[in-house]
Structure formats: structure tokens, C-alpha cells
C-alpha positions in Angstrom: 120.6 80.6 66.3 119.3 78.9 63.1 117.6 81.2 60.6 113.8 81.5 61.0 111.5 81.8 58.0 108.0 83.1 58.3 105.4 82.9 55.6 102.8 85.7 55.6 99.7 86.2 53.4 98.3 89.0 51.3 94.9 90.4 52.1 91.8 91.5 50.2 89.2 93.8 51.6 85.8 92.2 51.0 84.1 95.4 52.1 85.8 98.7 52.9 83.7 101.5 54.3 85.6 104.8 54.8 84.3 107.4 57.2 85.4 111.0 57.8 89.1 112.0 58.3 90.3 111.8 61.9 92.4 114.4 63.8 95.4 112.0 63.5 95.3 112.1 59.7 93.7 108.6 59.4 90.1 107.8 58.4 87.6 105.9 60.5 87.1 102.5 58.8 84.9 99.5 58.9 86.3 96.7 56.8 86.3 92.9 56.5 89.7 91.5 55.6 90.3 88.1 54.1 93.8 86.5 54.0 94.5 84.9 50.6 97.1 82.3 49.5 99.6 84.8 48.0 102.6 84.9 50.2 105.9 86.7 51.1 108.6 84.9 53.0 110.6 86.7 55.6 113.8 85.1 56.9 115.6 86.3 60.0 119.3 85.5 60.6 121.8 86.6 63.2 123.9 89.6 62.3 126.3 92.2 63.6 123.9 95.0 62.9 120.4 95.4 61.3 120.2 95.0 57.6 117.5 94.0 55.0 117.6 92.5 51.5 114.7 92.1 49.1 114.2 89.7 46.1 111.2 88.8 43.9 108.1 90.7 42.8 108.8 94.4 42.7 112.1 94.1 44.7 113.7 97.0 42.9 110.9 99.4 44.0 111.1 98.5 47.7 113.2 101.0 49.8 115.9 99.5 52.0 116.4 102.6 54.2 114.8 103.4 57.6 111.4 103.8 56.0 111.2 100.0 55.2 108.5 98.5 57.5 110.6 95.4 58.1 113.3 97.6 59.7 110.7 99.6 61.6 109.3 96.3 63.0 112.7 95.0 64.0 113.6 98.2 65.9 110.3 98.3 67.6 110.5 94.7 68.8 114.2 95.1 69.9 113.2 98.2 71.9 110.3 96.3 73.5 112.5 93.4 74.4 115.4 95.6 75.6 117.9 94.1 73.1 120.0 95.4 70.3 118.4 94.9 66.8 121.3 92.8 65.5 119.9 90.7 62.6 119.7 90.4 58.8 116.2 90.1 57.4 115.7 88.7 53.9 112.3 89.2 52.1 111.2 87.0 49.2 108.2 88.7 47.6 105.3 87.4 45.6 102.8 90.0 46.9 103.0 93.0 44.5 104.3 96.4 45.9 101.8 99.3 46.4 99.0 97.1 45.1 96.3 97.4 47.8 97.1 93.9 49.2 99.2 95.0 52.2 102.5 93.5 51.0 104.6 95.9 53.1 102.4 95.3 56.1 102.7 91.5 55.6 106.5 91.8 55.5 106.5 93.8 58.8 104.3 91.1 60.4 106.7 88.4 59.1 109.6 90.3 60.6 108.0 90.6 64.0 107.3 86.9 64.2 110.6 85.8 62.7 112.6 87.9 65.1 110.5 86.9 68.0 111.6 83.4 67.4 115.2 84.2 66.4 115.7 86.2 69.6 113.8 83.5 71.6 111.3 86.0 73.1 108.2 83.8 72.4 105.8 86.7 73.0 102.1 85.7 72.9 100.1 86.5 69.8 98.2 89.3 71.6 101.4 91.1 72.5 102.7 90.8 68.9 99.4 92.1 67.6 99.6 95.1 69.9 103.1 95.9 68.6 101.9 95.4 65.0 99.2 98.0 65.4 101.9 100.6 66.2 103.6 99.9 62.9 100.7 100.2 60.5 97.0 99.7 60.2 97.1 96.4 58.2 100.0 94.8 60.1 97.9 93.2 62.9 95.7 91.4 60.3 98.7 89.9 58.6 99.6 88.2 61.9 96.1 87.0 62.5 94.9 86.1 59.0 91.7 84.2 58.2 88.7 86.6 58.0 88.3 89.5 60.4 86.4 92.7 61.0 88.6 95.7 61.3 87.5 98.9 63.0 89.3 102.1 64.0 91.9 102.6 61.2 91.6 98.8 60.6 93.8 97.7 63.5 91.0 96.7 65.9 90.2 93.2 64.9 87.4 90.8 65.6 87.4 87.3 64.0 84.6 86.7 61.4 83.1 83.3 60.8 83.6 82.4 57.1 82.5 78.9 56.1 84.3 77.2 53.2 86.9 78.6 50.9 86.5 81.2 48.2 88.3 81.3 44.8 90.0 84.6 43.8 91.7 86.0 40.7 93.9 89.0 41.1 94.9 91.3 38.1 98.0 93.3 38.8 98.5 96.7 37.2 101.7 98.0 35.6 102.4 100.5 38.4 101.4 100.9 42.0 99.1 103.5 43.7 100.0 105.5 46.8 97.6 104.8 49.6 97.7 108.5 50.9 97.0 109.7 47.3 93.9 107.5 47.0 92.5 108.7 50.4 93.2 112.3 49.4 91.3 111.8 46.1 88.4 110.2 48.0 88.3 113.2 50.3 88.3 115.5 47.3 85.5 113.6 45.6 83.4 113.6 48.8 84.1 117.2 49.9 81.1 118.7 51.7 79.4 115.3 52.2 78.0 114.4 55.6 79.2 110.8 56.3 77.6 108.3 58.6 79.6 106.2 61.0 81.1 103.4 58.9 79.7 99.9 59.3 79.9 96.7 57.2 76.7 95.3 55.6 74.6 92.5 57.0 74.5 91.0 53.5 78.3 90.5 53.5 78.4 89.0 56.9 75.5 86.6 56.1 77.2 85.5 52.9 80.4 84.7 54.8 78.6 82.8 57.5 76.7 80.7 54.9 79.7 80.2 52.7 77.7 81.4 49.7 80.1 82.7 47.0 77.3 84.1 44.8 75.9 86.2 47.7 79.4 87.3 48.7 80.1 88.4 45.2 77.0 90.6 45.2 78.0 92.1 48.6 81.6 93.1 47.7 82.2 96.8 48.0 85.0 99.3 48.4 84.6 103.1 49.1 88.2 103.7 47.8 87.4 102.2 44.4 85.9 105.4 43.0 89.1 107.3 44.0 91.4 104.6 42.7 89.6 104.6 39.3 89.6 108.4 39.2 93.4 108.3 39.5 93.8 105.3 37.2 90.9 105.2 34.7 92.4 102.2 33.0 91.3 100.1 36.0 87.7 100.3 34.8 88.6 98.3 31.7 90.1 95.5 33.9 87.0 95.4 36.0 84.8 95.3 32.9 86.7 92.2 31.6 86.0 90.3 34.8 82.3 91.2 34.7 82.1 90.2 31.1 83.6 86.8 31.8 81.2 86.0 34.7 83.0 86.9 37.9 80.6 86.7 40.8 82.0 90.0 42.1 84.7 92.4 41.2 86.3 95.3 43.0 89.6 97.2 43.4 91.5 95.6 46.3 92.1 98.1 49.1 93.6 101.3 47.8 94.4 99.6 44.5 95.5 99.3 41.8 95.0 95.5 42.0 91.6 94.3 40.8 90.1 91.3 42.6 87.5 89.0 41.1 85.5 86.3 43.0 84.9 83.1 41.1 82.5 80.3 41.8 85.1 77.5 41.7 88.6 76.6 40.6 87.5 76.1 37.0 85.8 79.4 36.7 88.9 81.1 38.3 91.1 79.6 35.6 88.7 80.8 32.9 88.8 84.3 34.4 92.6 84.3 34.7 92.9 83.3 31.0 90.5 86.0 29.9 92.2 88.7 31.9 95.6 87.7 30.7 94.4 87.8 27.1 92.7 91.2 27.5 96.0 93.1 27.8 94.4 95.4 30.5 96.8 94.3 33.3 100.4 93.4 33.8 99.9 89.9 35.2 97.2 87.7 36.7 97.3 85.1 39.6 94.7 82.9 41.4 94.4 82.3 45.1 92.1 81.0 47.7 90.9 82.4 51.0 90.7 82.5 53.9 94.1 81.2 55.0 96.1 81.5 58.2 98.1 84.5 59.1 101.9 84.7 59.6 103.4 81.3 60.5 106.9 79.9 61.0 107.7 77.5 58.1 111.4 76.9 58.8 113.5 77.3 62.0 
């Protein structure tokens, strides 16, 4: 079989409402994901046994042992299909590692779709999404893309109408943050609090339906931001720069430490990117638009 390459996007959580811890160790969530035009490419090739290689952004920090979600996805799909997981998977990364943008989950989703085509299984999208949910909370959304409401631990998805496109600027920090550490810090900060059932705001959903960037910026929120900034106080300086230079909204992306800024148009996004780069408060800056499609085959 010819190699199959799948391109898969990063995500930003426009709103992330975190409820109480569950008995399985996860938290009950209500979140709105948006896929953005920052991509990893996952290429599947035939091989005598299962292997993985990584290049690009943060490649030296990505494990290549059995904990790698690309390998987890490959073994799960092979077991589901009743085949041996004989393939080599190569990941070219531009999504930063441990950055709150679901890069590892994106790579797992890319591996599922690439191997589905390489092994000529041609499973329907719903079946792939169900498998994805067993791998990780954010993996189903990486397959689906666009804008979606996530419930449960984020894996139960419902499409959300979002008119138009939104301009984003992302400021990447020097080092990543552990998602479990951020949730543990949130639990510490909220110890003793009685938490309502999580739900997303009407203001956010209305802004998306209307395609109104100003209203969306005002509605952005993330319950994990307080915990991420507690662990990494320097993030507050990055957020302040975005506010100072006119971002319509600013928040920590997911569990961080990436900071996401909503701009009114491409020109303002460029101005924000220049200001953030000059500030010295972050490692690097990139711009993107959303929503975009989920995982898709780009070469086969």
C-alpha cells in the first residue's frame, strides 16, 4: 500500500467549565472546542512491526515508547479490525507539546484515520470517533473538527453552529504544563466548594451563531486558567500584553500554558503577534484561523 498522510488540527477551548471530580478520576466538563489552522501531519507506511518517529516542534520531548498515543491508537485499531499492527507512523509536528492545544490527541486521531486507510478498513466516521473516545478525551474532537460542544469528559460531541471565521494568535511558553497537575491544582484551589453541574454560557453560543468576534471575545472563559497561572505565574504577563494591545479576548488554552488571543481581523492579529513577540514574555508566537475541518487525508 502507498503511504497515507493525514493532516489534523490543534484545538482551542472557547469556554471550559470544570465540574467536580468523578469516580473514574476525570472531571465532568462542559466545553466548546474550536479547531484552528495549526496542524500536525501523521503518515502511515507499511512495516514489519509497529514503530513511530517524530520530527518538528518539540519532537525531542515526545516519548516513543508504549505511552505514545499514536502507538496506543494503532494497537487499538488493529485489535478492533483483527489484524496485526504492522506499520510505521511518522509524525511531523507544528502543534506544541503539552501546550493545552491537544497535540498528542491530534496525533492519535491522525494515526487512526491514516491506518484506517492504509489497512483499507474504511470505517465510518462514527466508528472511528467511538474508538477515539477510548484513547483520550480530546481525540474525538480532533477527528471531527470545526466547532463542537463537548460534555462528559469532553468526548461526547455535538456540532455547534459558528458563522464566519475567527482570527487567533497563540503565544507558546518555554515549557509545557502537565494536564493532571493543572487539574490537581484546580481541585486544591476549589477545595470545599460546592460546584454546580457544568454548562456553557448562552452568551458564547449566541456569539458563535452570529459570527460576532467582539461578543465572542467577551464570552471566552476557562476554569483551568486560575490553576495554570497559579502553577506558572509568568502566564499573567503574557495575557496582560494581549489585553494591552487590544485583543478582543484572551485566555489560557485548555490546561495551558499556551495563551490564546482573539483578534478582530487579520491585520489586528498581525499587530498582536508582533507585540507579543517583542514583549519577551513567551517563546514564540503564531497566528491561525478557526474553525477548520478535523482530520483529513491529504496524500494517499
